C-alpha positions as CSV (number, residue, x, y, z in Angstrom):
1,M,39.3,-27.7,-4.1
2,I,37.3,-25.4,-1.4
3,T,35.9,-26.8,2.1
4,V,32.6,-25.9,3.4
5,Y,30.5,-27.5,6.6
6,S,27.2,-28.3,6.2
7,K,24.2,-27.5,9.1
8,N,25.7,-31.4,10.1
9,G,29.1,-29.7,11.4
10,I,30.6,-32.5,8.4
11,P,33.2,-31.0,6.2
12,L,32.1,-30.9,2.8
13,R,34.9,-30.6,-0.5
14,L,33.5,-28.9,-3.5
15,T,36.7,-30.1,-5.9
16,D,37.7,-28.7,-9.2
17,E,36.0,-31.7,-10.9
18,R,32.6,-31.5,-9.2
19,W,33.0,-27.2,-9.9
20,I,33.7,-28.0,-13.7
21,H,30.6,-30.5,-13.7
22,I,28.2,-27.7,-12.1
23,M,29.1,-24.8,-14.6
24,K,29.3,-27.6,-17.7
25,R,25.6,-28.8,-16.4
26,H,23.9,-25.4,-15.2
27,P,25.8,-22.5,-17.2
28,E,24.2,-20.2,-15.8
29,M,25.8,-21.5,-12.4
30,K,29.2,-19.4,-13.2
31,D,30.5,-17.6,-10.9
32,Q,27.7,-19.1,-8.5
33,K,30.5,-20.1,-6.3
34,D,29.9,-17.9,-3.0
35,K,25.6,-18.2,-3.0
36,I,26.4,-22.2,-3.6
37,L,28.7,-22.4,-0.5
38,E,26.6,-19.8,2.2
39,T,23.5,-22.2,1.2
40,I,25.0,-25.0,2.7
41,Q,26.2,-23.0,5.7
42,N,22.8,-20.9,6.0
43,P,19.7,-23.4,4.0
44,E,16.7,-22.6,4.9
45,Y,16.0,-25.8,4.9
46,I,16.9,-29.3,4.0
47,L,15.5,-32.1,2.1
48,K,16.2,-35.9,2.0
49,G,17.2,-37.1,-1.7
50,D,16.4,-40.5,-3.2
51,Y,20.0,-42.1,-2.6
52,G,21.7,-40.9,1.1
53,E,22.3,-37.6,-0.6
54,L,21.1,-34.1,1.2
55,L,19.6,-31.0,-0.8
56,A,20.2,-27.6,0.7
57,V,17.9,-24.9,-0.5
58,R,18.1,-20.5,-0.1
59,F,15.7,-18.7,-2.1
60,F,17.3,-15.8,-3.9
61,N,15.9,-12.8,-4.8
62,K,18.7,-12.4,-7.2
63,T,20.0,-14.3,-9.4
64,P,20.8,-14.5,-13.3
65,L,17.9,-15.6,-14.0
66,T,15.4,-13.9,-11.6
67,K,14.2,-14.9,-8.4
68,K,15.1,-18.2,-8.1
69,F,15.9,-21.3,-4.6
70,L,19.2,-22.4,-5.4
71,I,19.3,-26.4,-4.6
72,V,22.6,-27.6,-3.4
73,I,22.8,-31.8,-3.9
74,Y,25.3,-32.8,-1.0
75,K,26.7,-36.2,0.6
76,E,28.0,-36.6,4.5
77,V,30.7,-40.0,3.6
78,S,30.8,-39.7,7.5
79,E,31.6,-37.9,10.3
80,H,34.4,-36.3,9.2
81,D,33.7,-36.1,4.8
82,G,31.5,-35.2,2.8
83,F,31.5,-33.9,-1.0
84,I,28.7,-31.4,-2.9
85,L,27.4,-33.1,-5.8
86,T,25.9,-30.5,-7.7
87,A,23.8,-27.3,-7.1
88,Y,21.6,-25.3,-9.3
89,F,18.4,-23.3,-9.4
90,T,15.1,-23.8,-9.6
91,R,11.7,-21.9,-9.7
92,K,10.0,-24.3,-7.0
93,P,11.9,-26.9,-4.9
94,S,10.4,-30.1,-5.3
95,T,7.5,-31.3,-3.0
96,H,7.3,-34.6,-2.8
97,R,10.7,-34.8,-0.7
98,R,10.9,-35.4,3.9
99,L,12.0,-32.1,4.7
100,I,14.5,-33.6,7.2
101,W,16.2,-30.0,8.8
102,K,14.6,-26.7,9.1
103,P,15.2,-23.6,11.9
């Protein structure tokens, strides 16, 4: 298990179970764990999800799929706990979600 901190300073767990889930659902994410952690720590912006989750977004010029945005979906359960749900690359992030943080 790896712990990384969100922009709100909440520790987020990336468990072995979630990592396996990410790789099964999105095989292109294999060997991209560092990009996931970087996206959580230094997102370009954060969007609000439909069910209380947050979406950290960061653009990468080089991925296994060419230039793509990485979306990392996570949940902050309390001031002291949270977890990463999933992560995937996309050509264009959703435009209908509410922006909740941008530097």
